[in-house]
C-alpha positions in Angstrom: 23.1 -14.0 -0.3 26.5 -16.1 0.3 29.7 -14.2 0.3 31.6 -17.1 -0.2 30.2 -17.8 -3.6 31.1 -14.0 -4.5 34.9 -14.9 -3.6 36.4 -15.1 -6.8 34.1 -12.1 -8.6 36.1 -9.7 -5.3 39.2 -11.1 -6.1 39.2 -10.6 -9.6 37.0 -6.7 -9.3 39.7 -6.0 -6.6 42.8 -7.3 -9.4 40.8 -4.0 -11.7 38.7 -6.7 -13.8 35.8 -4.2 -15.4 33.3 -6.8 -15.9 33.9 -8.5 -12.3 33.3 -5.3 -10.7 30.6 -4.4 -12.9 28.4 -8.1 -12.0 29.7 -7.3 -8.3 28.2 -3.4 -7.9 24.8 -4.9 -9.6 24.5 -7.8 -7.2 24.9 -6.5 -4.3 23.1 -3.3 -5.1 19.7 -4.5 -4.4 21.0 -5.3 -0.9 22.1 -2.0 0.0 19.0 -0.4 -1.7 16.7 -2.6 0.7 19.1 -1.9 3.9 19.1 2.0 3.7 15.3 2.3 1.7 13.8 0.3 4.9 16.0 2.1 7.5 14.7 5.3 6.2 11.3 4.5 4.6 11.8 5.5 1.6 12.9 9.5 1.9 14.3 11.3 -0.8 17.6 11.3 0.9 17.8 6.9 -0.1 19.1 7.8 -3.3 21.9 9.1 -1.9 23.3 7.0 0.8 23.0 4.0 -1.4 25.3 6.2 -4.0 27.7 7.3 -0.9 27.2 3.5 0.3 28.3 1.9 -2.9 31.2 4.5 -3.7 33.0 4.1 -0.8 32.7 0.6 -1.1 34.3 0.4 -5.0 36.9 3.1 -3.3 38.1 1.3 -0.5 37.6 -3.0 -1.9 41.6 -3.1 -2.4 41.9 -2.7 1.1 39.5 -5.2 1.9 41.7 -8.6 2.8 39.0 -11.2 3.2 36.4 -11.9 0.6 34.8 -13.6 2.6 33.5 -10.9 4.7 32.9 -8.5 1.9 28.8 -8.6 3.2 29.6 -7.8 6.4 31.8 -4.8 5.5 29.6 -3.7 3.2 26.9 -4.0 5.4 28.6 -1.8 8.0 29.7 0.5 5.1 25.9 1.6 4.4 24.6 1.6 8.3 27.7 4.5 8.9 26.4 6.4 6.2 22.8 5.9 7.3 24.0 7.0 10.6 26.2 9.9 8.7 23.1 11.0 7.4 21.1 11.2 10.9 23.9 13.1 12.0 24.0 15.6 8.9 20.5 16.5 9.7 18.9 19.1 11.4 17.2 18.5 14.6 13.7 19.4 12.8 11.1 16.0 12.9 11.8 14.1 9.8 9.2 15.4 7.1 8.2 11.9 4.8 6.2 14.1 2.7 9.5 15.0 1.4 10.0 12.5 -0.8 8.4 14.4 -3.6 5.4 12.6 -3.5 6.7 9.4 -4.3 5.5 5.7 -2.3 7.5 4.9 0.6 9.2 2.1 1.4 6.6 0.3 3.3 4.5 0.4 0.3 6.7 -0.1 -2.2 7.6 -3.1 0.1 4.0 -4.4 -0.5 3.7 -3.4 -4.5 7.1 -4.8 -5.6 6.6 -8.5 -3.3 3.0 -8.5 -3.3 2.4 -9.0 0.0 -0.9 -10.0 1.4 -2.4 -9.9 4.9 -0.3 -10.4 7.8 2.9 -9.7 5.3 1.0 -6.6 4.4 0.5 -5.2 7.8 4.4 -6.5 9.1 5.8 -3.5 6.2 3.2 -0.7 6.4 3.8 -1.4 10.3 7.4 0.1 9.5 6.0 3.6 9.6 5.6 3.3 13.1 9.0 3.0 14.0 11.4 5.4 15.4 14.2 6.1 13.0 17.0 3.9 15.2 14.4 1.1 15.7 14.0 1.4 11.5 17.7 1.2 11.1 17.9 -2.4 13.2 15.1 -3.1 12.1 16.3 -3.4 8.1 19.2 -5.3 9.0 17.2 -7.6 11.8 14.0 -8.3 8.5 17.1 -9.2 6.4 18.3 -11.7 9.2 15.2 -13.4 9.0 14.8 -13.4 5.4 18.0 -15.0 5.4 20.4 -12.8 3.7 22.5 -11.4 6.7 23.6 -13.3 9.8 23.2 -12.2 13.5 27.3 -11.6 13.5 26.6 -9.6 10.7 24.0 -7.6 12.1 25.4 -7.1 15.4 28.8 -5.7 13.6 27.3 -3.6 11.5 25.1 -2.2 14.4 28.6 -2.5 16.7 27.4 -3.8 19.4 27.8 -7.7 20.8 25.4 -10.8 19.7 23.7 -10.3 23.5 23.0 -6.4 23.1 21.8 -7.1 19.7 19.4 -9.6 21.2 18.2 -7.2 23.8 17.9 -4.4 21.0 16.1 -6.9 18.8 13.6 -8.0 21.5 13.0 -4.4 22.2 12.7 -3.3 18.4 10.2 -6.2 18.0 8.1 -5.4 21.2 7.3 -2.1 18.9 6.5 -3.4 15.7 3.8 -5.5 17.4 2.3 -2.4 19.2 2.4 -0.8 15.1 0.9 -3.9 13.8 -2.3 -3.1 16.3 -2.1 0.1 14.9 -2.0 -0.8 11.3 -5.0 -3.5 12.3 -7.3 -0.8 13.9 -6.4 1.3 11.5 -7.9 -0.6 8.7 -11.5 -0.8 10.6 -11.7 2.0 12.9 -14.3 2.4 15.4 -16.4 5.5 16.0 -14.1 7.1 19.1 -10.8 6.3 17.1 -12.0 8.0 14.1 -13.1 10.9 16.5 -9.1 11.1 18.2 -7.7 10.4 14.5 -9.4 13.6 13.6 -7.0 15.7 14.9 -3.9 13.5 13.7 -2.1 15.1 10.5 -1.7 11.4 8.9 1.9 11.2 9.7 3.2 8.3 11.8 4.8 9.6 14.3 5.8 8.4 18.2 3.8 10.5 19.6 0.2 9.2 18.3 1.5 5.5 18.4 1.7 6.2 22.5 -1.8 7.8 22.0 -3.3 4.9 19.4 -1.5 2.2 21.1 -2.9 3.2 24.6 -6.5 3.7 22.7 -7.0 0.0 21.6 -5.5 -1.7 24.7 -8.7 0.0 26.2 -11.0 -0.9 23.3 -12.5 -3.7 23.0 -12.8 -3.8 19.1 -9.8 -2.1 18.2 -8.1 -4.9 20.8 -10.0 -7.9 19.3 -7.7 -10.2 17.8 -10.4 -12.4 16.3 -7.6 -13.4 13.6 -4.4 -15.5 15.0 -1.0 -13.2 14.9 1.2 -14.4 13.0 4.9 -13.9 14.5 7.0 -11.4 12.2 9.5 -14.3 11.8 7.3 -16.6 10.2 6.1 -14.5 8.0 9.2 -12.8 6.5 11.0 -16.1 6.5 12.2 -16.1 2.8 11.0 -13.2 1.6 12.8 -11.9 -1.4 14.6 -8.1 -1.9 12.4 -5.3 -2.8 13.4 -5.1 -6.6 15.0 -1.5 -7.1 13.0 0.8 -8.5 12.6 1.8 -12.2 14.6 4.6 -13.2 16.7 4.5 -10.1 20.3 5.5 -11.0 23.8 5.0 -9.2 26.5 7.3 -10.8 29.5 6.2 -9.2 31.5 9.1 -9.9 34.3 10.5 -6.7 33.9 14.0 -5.4 31.4 14.9 -7.7 33.4 14.4 -11.0 32.4 12.0 -13.6 34.2 8.8 -13.6 36.4 9.4 -16.1 37.5 12.9 -14.5 38.3 10.6 -11.3 40.2 8.3 -13.1 42.8 11.0 -13.9 42.4 12.3 -10.9 43.1 9.2 -8.3 45.5 7.7 -11.1 48.7 7.4 -8.8 46.9 5.6 -6.8 47.0 1.6 -9.0 43.5 -0.2 -7.2 41.2 3.2 -7.3 42.8 4.1 -10.8 41.9 0.3 -12.5 38.5 0.7 -10.9 37.6 4.0 -12.2 38.6 3.2 -15.5 36.8 0.0 -15.9 34.1 2.4 -14.8 34.2 4.7 -18.3 33.7 1.8 -20.3 30.3 0.8 -22.1 29.0 -2.2 -20.6 25.6 -3.9 -20.0 24.6 -6.3 -16.3 21.5 -7.3 -18.1 20.7 -10.4 -15.6 19.4 -7.5 -12.6 17.4 -5.2 -15.7 20.6 -3.3 -14.7 22.9 -1.5 -17.3 25.8 0.3 -16.3 26.5 2.7 -19.0 29.5 5.2 -19.5 30.5 7.4 -16.6 29.4 4.7 -14.2 26.1 5.2 -14.4 23.8 2.5 -13.3 20.1 2.7 -14.6 17.5 0.1 -13.8 14.8 -0.8 -16.6 11.6 -1.7 -16.6 11.6 -5.2 -16.8 8.7 -7.5 -17.7 6.9 -8.8 -15.0 7.8 -5.2 -12.7 3.6 -3.5 -11.3 3.8 -0.4 -13.1 4.8 2.3 -10.2 2.4 4.3 -8.6 2.0 8.2 -9.6 1.4 11.0 -7.6 -2.4 12.4 -8.6 -3.8 15.9 -7.7 -6.8 16.0 -6.2 -9.3 16.9 -9.4 -11.7 14.7 -10.6 -10.3 15.3 -13.5 -7.2 13.1 -12.5 -8.8 10.1 -12.6 -9.1 8.8 -15.9 -11.8 6.3 -16.9 -12.4 4.1 -19.6 -14.9 4.0 -22.5 -17.8 3.0 -20.8 -18.7 -0.5 -21.9 -21.9 -1.8 -20.6 -24.4 -5.1 -20.2 -26.5 -4.9 -22.8 -30.5 -5.5 -20.6 -32.5 -8.5 -22.1 -35.6 -5.5 -22.9 -35.2 -2.5 -23.9 -35.6 0.6 -21.3 -38.3 2.0 -23.4 -40.1 -0.9 -24.7 -42.6 -0.3 -27.9 -45.4 -2.5 -27.3 -46.6 -4.1 -30.8 -49.9 -3.6 -31.5 -50.6 -7.0 -32.4 -49.4 -8.8 -28.9 -49.9 -8.2 -25.3 -46.7 -5.5 -23.8 -44.1 -6.9 -22.5 -43.6 -6.6 -18.8 -40.2 -4.5 -17.9 -37.7 -6.1 -16.0 -36.9 -3.8 -13.8 -33.4 -5.8 -12.1 -30.3 -3.8 -13.0 -31.6 -0.7 -14.6 -31.9 1.4 -11.7 -28.4 2.2 -10.5 -26.9 3.6 -7.9 -27.3 7.6 -8.2 -25.9 11.2 -6.7 -28.0 11.6 -3.7 -27.8 14.2 -0.7 -26.9 13.2 3.0 -30.4 13.8 4.3 -30.8 15.5 8.1 -28.8 14.1 10.6 -31.7 13.8 13.1 -34.3 11.3 10.7 -34.1 8.1 11.4 -34.0 5.8 8.2 -37.5 4.8 6.8 -37.4 0.3 7.6 -35.3 -1.6 6.1 -37.1 -5.0 4.3 -36.0 -8.0 5.6 -34.7 -10.6 2.6 -34.0 -14.1 3.0 -30.9 -14.8 4.1 -28.7 -18.2 4.1 -25.5 -17.0 5.1 -22.6 -15.6 2.6 -19.7 -17.1 2.0 -16.3 -14.8 1.1 -12.7 -15.8 0.0 -11.3 -13.4 2.3 -13.1 -15.0 5.4 -14.6 -13.6 8.1 -13.0 -10.0 7.6 -11.1 -9.6 4.2 -8.9 -6.6 3.8 -7.8 -4.6 0.8 -5.7 -1.9 0.1 -4.1 -2.4 -3.0 -5.2 -2.4 -6.7 -5.9 -5.9 -7.7 -6.6 -6.9 -4.0 -10.1 -9.1 -4.6 -12.8 -11.0 -2.7 -15.7 -13.5 -4.1 -18.6 -13.2 -2.1 -20.8 -16.4 -3.2 -24.6 -17.2 -0.9 -27.7 -15.5 0.1 -27.4 -12.9 2.7 -26.2 -9.8 3.5 -22.6 -8.1 3.2 -20.9 -4.8 4.6 -17.8 -3.0 2.9 -16.3 -0.4 5.1 -14.7 2.4 3.4 -10.4 3.5 4.6 -10.0 6.7 2.6 -6.7 7.6 3.6 -5.8 11.1 2.0 -3.1 11.4 4.4 -0.7 8.8 2.2 -1.7 9.7 -1.1 -5.1 12.2 -1.8 -6.2 12.8 -4.9 -8.6 10.9 -8.1 -10.2 8.0 -6.9 -10.7 5.3 -9.3 -13.6 2.9 -7.5 -14.1 -0.6 -6.5 -16.4 -3.0 -8.8 -18.4 -5.8 -8.9 -17.4 -8.4 -11.9 -18.3 -11.4 -12.9 -22.2 -11.5 -11.1 -24.4 -14.7 -11.6 -27.8 -14.0 -9.9 -28.4 -10.5 -8.1 -26.7 -8.1 -6.4 -28.3 -5.1 -4.4 -27.4 -1.6 -2.9 -29.3 -1.9 -0.1 -28.1 0.6 2.7 -25.6 2.9 3.9 -24.4 3.4 7.7 -20.9 4.0 10.0 -22.6 6.4 11.3 -21.2 9.1 9.0 -21.2 9.6 4.7 -17.1 9.9 3.9 -17.4 13.3 3.2 -18.8 14.4 6.5 -16.9 17.2 8.9 -14.6 15.0 11.2 -13.2 17.8 13.5 -14.3 20.1 16.0 -11.2 22.4 15.6 -10.5 22.2 11.9 -13.5 23.4 9.4 -11.8 22.0 6.4 -11.6 18.1 7.4 -13.8 15.8 6.4 -13.3 11.8 6.3 -12.2 12.9 2.1 -9.0 15.0 3.3 -8.2 18.5 4.4 -6.9 21.9 3.4 -3.2 20.3 4.6 -3.5 17.1 3.0 -5.2 17.4 0.3 -8.4 15.4 -0.6 -9.9 12.4 -1.9 -12.1 13.4 -5.6 -14.9 10.9 -6.6 -15.8 10.4 -10.4 -17.7 13.0 -11.6 -21.4 11.3 -10.9 -20.3 8.9 -8.5 -22.3 8.4 -5.5 -20.6 9.7 -2.1 -19.7 6.6 0.0 -20.8 6.0 3.8 -18.3 4.5 6.1 -20.5 1.5 5.9 -22.5 0.4 2.7 -24.5 -3.0 2.8 -25.3 -5.0 -0.2 -27.9 -8.6 -0.3 -26.6 -10.6 -2.9 -28.1 -13.8 -4.2 -25.8 -15.8 -6.3 -22.2 -14.9 -6.3 -19.7 -11.9 -7.5 -16.0 -10.7 -7.0 -15.6 -7.2 -5.7 -12.2 -5.7 -6.8 -9.8 -2.3 -5.2 -8.9 -0.5 -8.6 -7.0 1.9 -6.6 -5.1 4.6 -8.9 -4.4 7.5 -7.4 -5.9 8.0 -4.3 -4.9 5.5 -1.8 -8.1 4.0 -0.1 -8.9 0.5 1.1 -12.2 -1.5 1.3 -12.9 -4.4 4.7 -15.4 -6.4 3.7 -17.7 -8.9 6.3 -20.2 -11.6 5.4 -23.0 -9.8 7.4 -26.8 -10.0 8.4 -29.6 -8.4 8.3 -29.8 -7.5 11.9 -26.5 -6.4 12.1 -27.5 -3.8 9.4 -30.4 -2.3 10.4 -28.7 -2.2 14.3 -26.2 -0.2 12.5 -28.6 2.0 10.4 -30.6 3.0 13.0 -27.8 4.4 15.8 -28.5 8.1 15.9 -26.4 10.9 16.8 -27.9 10.7 20.6 -25.8 7.6 21.0 -22.2 9.1 19.4 -22.8 9.3 16.3 -22.4 12.0 13.0 -26.0 10.6 12.1 -28.5 7.8 11.5 -28.1 5.5 8.3 -30.0 5.5 4.7 -32.0 3.0 3.2 -31.9 2.0 0.2 -34.1 -1.6 -0.3 -37.2 -0.7 -1.8 -37.9 -4.4 -0.9 -38.7 -5.0 -4.9 -36.7 -5.2 -7.9 -36.1 -2.0 -8.5 -33.8 -1.6 -5.6 -30.7 -0.2 -7.0 -27.3 -1.8 -8.2 -23.9 -0.3 -7.8 -22.9 1.8 -10.4 -19.5 -0.3 -11.6 -21.5 -3.6 -11.5 -21.4 -6.4 -14.5 -21.7 -10.0 -15.4 -18.3 -9.9 -17.6 -15.2 -10.7 -16.1 -13.1 -8.0 -17.6 -9.0 -8.9 -17.5 -8.8 -5.5 -15.9 -11.7 -4.7 -13.2 -10.8 -0.9 -13.6 -12.4 -1.2 -17.0 -15.7 -2.1 -15.7 -17.9 1.3 -16.6 -19.8 4.3 -14.1 -23.8 3.4 -14.7 -22.9 -0.1 -16.5 -26.4 -1.4 -16.2 -27.1 -5.1 -16.4 -29.6 -7.9 -17.4 -31.8 -9.6 -15.2 -30.7 -12.9 -14.1 
C-alpha cells in the first residue's frame, strides 16, 4: 500500500471532502486492523484500539503536513495506542480467553488467508511470543509482506534502524523457537504429552522455555526431517487478513455520536468538516465495508469469505450432523434365498463398521496383527501430512498401512467434534489397529483427576457425536486402492497427522506396554478377513462437502 498513490485522496480529505475521507478510512482500516490484531493476538481490546487509532487519525489529519508520510504517521498512532493500552492494563497476566470465545488472530490469519504447512506454523507460533515481541512482529510481518518499510517500522517503534535490526533479529529467534513448539505439539511424543498434562493450554513465556528445553533434548520432537523455510520467504507478498464480518468502527468524539461531535467541534474548521462528512450516509463498497449515518463502518459478508467459527458448548448435541446418506450395499445384509437357486454368497466387505467399544485392560497385550500384503502407500501430503483446519485433506494411494495420529486441542476450543471422513474410496479400506499408548479419553494427569486427552473441567471437554467410536492417539488403517481423508473441523479444535506406515511400525506401536512407559497396550481390530471393520465415516462418493458423510455409512464391495 503506497502512500504516494493516496496523496490526492489525503489532500482532499484534509479539505473536508466527504468521499475522500470515506475512501481513506476504508482503504487504511485493514492495515491498522492487522497491526493491532497481531500485536494483541485477537484480544477483545482489538476493536477498541483500532477505534481509538482511526479516531485519532481522523481528528488529527489536518495536522499532517506531508501526505507522503501518512502511512508511517498512521502506523505510529496505532503503536502508541497499543502501548497506551499496555500501560493501562493491570499487572496480572493477559487472559487470552477474555476474547469471549472468539478466534484469536493467529487462527483468523490461518483461516482467512487459507495458510497451510509452514505458513500456518508461523502464524500459530505468534501465540507463543511475549507482548513486546508480538508488537514488533506485527510491524515486521507487514515489512516482509511489502506493506511497510524498515524506516517506517523503526519510526513506529521509536528507535533507530540499527537498533530495530537488533530487535527484529532477537524476535525472529524467539519466533523460530515457537515454530518448533507448534511443530512438536502437532505430533507430541509420549514424554511431551506427559509434560503438557500439567499445562492449561494457554501459551506463555514460562511454558515456551519448558517446551523448548524438552525439544532440544528430544530426538523425536527435535527431528526436523522437513527443511525449515525462513519466515521471510514464507511471508513475502502475503495478503492482509480481511476484517471480520460484523466488525464495526464508530468514529465518534468523546463517546458522542458523530452528529453531536460535529456541533462540539464546530469552532475547529477541519474537524467540523470531517465530522460533518461522517454524518452523511455513504457506501464504500469496494472492500465490503459500509459507512452509515453516524460514522459507523460495518463489514459485510463477502461471497468468498469462509464462514466464521463459532464457540460450541461441550455437549454431543452441539454437533449437528446432516441426515444419513449411505451407500447401497450390492447385496442385502439379510438375503432371502430363492428356492430355485443357490443362495448368493454374502459379501462382508464394508458391511462391518466401527462401533463403540470399551478400552481393554491396560496390561492386556493385543492379539496378533495379521500381516496383509504391502507394496507401499503414497500420500499427496508427503511422508508427514499435518491437517489442522476444516477442509484440509490428503489423498492416499497404494497397498499398505496408514497411520492417522490425533491431536485433540480443547485448550483452544472445546465442544462438539465433527469427525473427519473418508471419501472417494476405490478399492478397500480397513481399520486394523489402535495404538499410541492410550485412548484419547484416558487420564493424562497425576494431579488433576478431571483431565483426559479430551479436556478437563477447567477448559472443557471435546465431545464426540453419539454413537461414535472413541479414537486412540494412533489409529492404523490398511488401504488397497485410493481414498481421501478430510478434516471436517467445526466446533471443537482438533488436528490429524497422516503417515504412510508399515506393518512393522504398527506392530511395534501396539505391542509397547505400560512397563515401557505408556498408558496401555494397543488393540488389534483386524481379523485378516473382509469382516475387519471399516471406518464409520466412509463413502465411495465424493461429496462437495465431506462433512455430509453419514456416520456408519456402509460401503459396497469394490
